[in-house]
TIDO-506689 format. One line per field, with one value per residue (C-alpha): residue number from 0; residue in three letters; x, y, z. Coordinates in Angstrom, 2 decimals, decimal comma, m for minus. Each point is the difference from the previous one (the first is absolute). Layout:
// TIDO-506689
numar	(NUM  ...);
zavex	(ALA  ...);
xx	(X  ...);
yy	(Y  ...);
zz	(Z  ...);
// end
This chain:
// TIDO-506689
numar	(0  1  2  3  4  5  6  7  8  9  10  11  12  13  14  15  16  17  18  19  20  21  22  23  24  25  26  27  28  29  30  31  32  33  34  35  36  37  38  39  40  41  42  43  44  45  46  47  48  49  50  51  52  53  54  55  56  57  58  59  60  61  62  63  64  65  66  67  68  69  70  71  72  73  74  75  76  77  78  79  80  81  82  83  84  85  86  87  88  89  90  91  92  93  94  95  96  97  98  99  100  101  102  103  104  105  106  107  108  109  110  111  112  113  114  115  116  117  118  119  120  121  122  123  124  125  126  127  128  129  130  131  132  133  134  135  136  137  138  139  140  141  142  143  144  145  146  147  148  149  150  151  152  153  154  155  156  157  158  159  160  161  162  163  164  165  166  167  168  169  170  171  172  173  174  175  176  177  178  179  180  181  182  183  184  185  186  187);
zavex	(MET  SER  ASN  LEU  SER  GLN  ALA  ILE  CYS  LEU  PHE  CYS  GLY  SER  SER  SER  ASN  VAL  ASP  LYS  ILE  TYR  LYS  LYS  ALA  ALA  SER  GLU  ILE  GLY  TRP  VAL  ILE  GLY  THR  ARG  GLY  GLY  THR  LEU  ILE  TYR  GLY  GLY  THR  PRO  VAL  GLY  LEU  MET  GLY  LEU  ALA  ALA  HIS  ALA  THR  LEU  SER  ALA  GLY  GLY  GLN  VAL  ILE  GLY  VAL  ILE  THR  LYS  VAL  LEU  GLN  ASN  ALA  GLU  VAL  SER  HIS  VAL  ARG  GLN  ASP  GLU  LEU  LEU  VAL  THR  ASP  SER  ILE  HIS  GLU  ARG  LYS  SER  LEU  MET  TYR  ASP  LEU  ALA  ASP  ALA  PHE  VAL  VAL  LEU  PRO  GLY  GLY  LEU  GLY  THR  ILE  ASP  GLU  THR  ILE  GLU  VAL  LEU  VAL  TRP  LEU  GLN  LEU  LYS  LEU  LEU  ASP  LYS  PRO  LEU  VAL  MET  LEU  ASP  ILE  ASN  GLY  PHE  TRP  LYS  PRO  LEU  PHE  SER  LEU  ILE  ASP  HIS  THR  ILE  ALA  SER  GLY  PHE  THR  PRO  GLU  LYS  ASN  ARG  ASP  LEU  TYR  LYS  THR  VAL  SER  THR  THR  SER  GLU  VAL  PHE  GLU  VAL  ILE  SER  ASN  TRP  PRO  ALA  GLN  GLU  LYS);
xx	(m7,08  m2,15  m1,03  2,42  m1,68  2,00  2,61  3,47  2,98  2,73  3,64  2,17  2,56  m0,52  2,77  m0,86  3,52  m0,66  m0,43  m3,28  m0,88  m0,47  m2,09  m2,19  m0,56  m1,00  m2,52  m1,37  m0,43  m1,81  m2,21  m1,07  m0,74  m2,15  m1,88  m0,87  m1,44  2,81  1,87  3,71  1,71  3,39  2,62  m1,90  2,48  m0,50  3,49  1,59  m1,77  m2,29  m1,36  m0,47  m1,96  m2,19  m0,73  m0,89  m2,27  m1,88  m0,22  m1,54  m2,63  1,56  0,62  3,36  0,98  3,39  1,71  2,87  1,94  m0,01  3,74  m0,46  m3,04  2,07  2,93  m2,09  m3,22  m2,82  m1,84  m2,51  m2,73  m0,79  m3,19  1,65  3,38  0,84  2,87  1,86  2,57  2,48  1,08  m0,96  m3,53  m0,14  0,94  m2,35  m2,89  0,79  0,09  m3,35  m1,69  1,26  m1,58  3,13  3,54  1,71  3,70  1,52  3,65  1,14  2,72  0,69  m3,49  m1,57  2,39  m0,78  m3,76  0,26  2,21  m2,28  m3,07  1,90  0,78  m3,62  m1,12  2,55  m1,27  m3,60  m0,76  m1,28  m1,75  m0,05  1,55  3,45  0,87  3,37  0,17  3,51  0,48  3,22  1,25  0,00  m0,74  2,32  2,68  m2,63  m1,26  3,61  0,42  m3,20  1,23  3,32  m1,76  m1,95  3,12  1,80  m2,78  m1,24  m3,27  m2,41  m0,33  m3,79  0,54  0,50  m3,80  m0,54  0,27  m0,49  2,21  m1,33  1,55  m3,04  m2,68  m2,80  1,39  m0,18  m3,78  m0,21  2,10  m2,07  m3,28  1,29  1,91  m0,46  m0,66  3,02  m0,19  m0,96);
yy	(7,75  m3,04  m0,25  m2,38  0,23  3,13  0,86  m1,24  1,51  m2,63  0,93  m2,97  m1,24  m0,72  m2,59  m3,69  m1,08  0,11  m2,45  m1,94  1,28  3,49  m1,40  m1,85  3,20  1,96  m2,68  m0,13  3,77  0,04  m2,93  1,67  3,28  m1,87  m2,18  3,08  1,71  2,54  1,73  m0,35  3,18  m0,90  0,80  m1,57  m2,62  m3,77  m0,86  m0,80  0,43  2,60  m2,45  m2,73  2,32  1,23  m3,52  m1,18  3,00  m0,63  m3,75  0,67  2,36  3,35  2,95  1,06  3,49  0,38  3,38  0,23  2,69  0,15  m0,76  m3,12  m1,08  0,12  m1,83  m2,71  m1,74  1,20  m2,59  m1,51  m0,58  3,18  1,78  3,29  1,17  3,65  1,41  3,10  2,27  m0,05  m2,09  2,89  0,05  m3,80  m0,02  2,86  m1,80  m3,25  1,85  1,66  m3,28  m1,94  m0,42  m1,71  m0,91  m3,36  m0,42  m3,34  m0,57  1,79  2,08  3,67  0,80  m1,58  1,90  3,27  m0,47  m0,95  2,95  2,40  m1,28  0,36  3,62  0,67  m1,52  2,10  3,15  m1,08  m0,05  m3,53  m1,62  m3,64  m3,20  m1,03  m3,61  m1,48  m3,77  m0,77  m3,55  m1,56  3,41  1,39  3,57  0,07  2,07  2,64  0,00  0,40  2,99  1,59  m0,63  1,61  3,14  0,15  m0,49  2,68  2,53  0,24  m1,87  0,35  m3,09  0,04  m0,81  m3,65  0,00  0,89  m3,67  m3,40  m3,00  m3,56  m3,33  m1,93  0,74  m0,59  2,78  2,47  0,06  0,03  3,18  1,62  m0,76  1,37  2,99  3,10  3,29  2,25  3,17  2,92);
zz	(9,79  0,40  m3,65  m1,65  m3,38  m0,61  m2,58  0,94  m1,80  m0,19  m0,43  m0,94  m2,46  m3,68  m0,08  m0,29  0,91  3,77  2,85  m0,05  3,49  m1,50  m2,85  2,49  2,00  m3,12  m0,95  3,56  0,19  m3,35  1,01  3,26  m1,78  m2,51  2,48  2,05  m3,06  m0,10  m2,76  m0,69  m1,16  m1,46  m2,62  m2,90  m1,18  m0,24  1,21  3,34  3,29  m1,57  m2,53  2,60  2,28  m2,87  m1,21  3,51  0,62  m3,24  0,65  3,41  m1,41  0,78  m2,27  m1,38  m1,07  m1,62  m0,14  m2,44  m1,84  m3,81  0,02  2,15  m2,00  m3,17  1,63  1,69  m0,87  2,25  2,00  m2,40  2,59  1,86  0,80  m0,88  m1,25  0,59  m2,06  1,15  m1,62  2,88  2,96  2,30  m1,41  0,29  3,67  0,86  m1,69  1,82  3,33  m0,72  m0,97  3,01  3,42  1,34  m1,12  0,28  m0,72  m0,97  m0,87  m3,11  m1,59  m0,48  m1,30  3,08  2,27  m1,82  0,30  3,67  0,94  m1,86  1,85  3,30  m0,89  m0,96  3,31  1,89  m1,71  0,64  m3,72  0,61  2,94  m1,05  1,37  m1,20  0,80  m0,82  m0,33  1,23  m1,26  1,31  1,13  m3,55  1,11  3,06  m1,81  m0,82  3,59  1,19  m2,30  1,34  3,57  m0,95  m1,27  3,28  2,15  m2,02  0,60  m3,58  0,51  2,94  2,21  m0,53  m3,70  0,96  0,40  m3,67  m0,96  1,54  m0,55  m0,15  m0,90  m1,32  m2,58  2,52  2,19  m2,89  0,03  3,82  0,01  m2,74  1,73  3,33  m1,38  2,14  m1,73  0,32  2,03  m2,15);
// end
């Protein structure tokens, strides 16, 4: 995947009450997507890391597509500056649409929703329902407990060892786009 003007689906938190290092990473990811002429696919809200990434993408000249459920749209104000806002009836429909629109997935720190989206993409990759890069930005070891859990499932015989290759882990935003551009196609 050498074309970095693709659509990047970003999974990250919607909380603003987080360390500034996470906020900086969200802004950096959005800025790079925008400067490369890419499209950010995200959860559609203006808050937390999601809002920072969307704002940075737009400020850098990229496109932003928000995907939100009717329930979330009613509970939160949708991002006011988006190129497109897609509203779904269910969270399952929302995630499926985001996966279809994306050329690659980037995971920043986040809460239960971010974990849910990430695990579901891992399962889809395992089942070969997707063949797209999944890059986890592990800032300050944020995702180490999840990686330990995955290792535990492998050691216990529930997950094949080869599933470690379903995702790549990086510690800086610049590495995210290196991984995406060099991502090997999975074996069919």
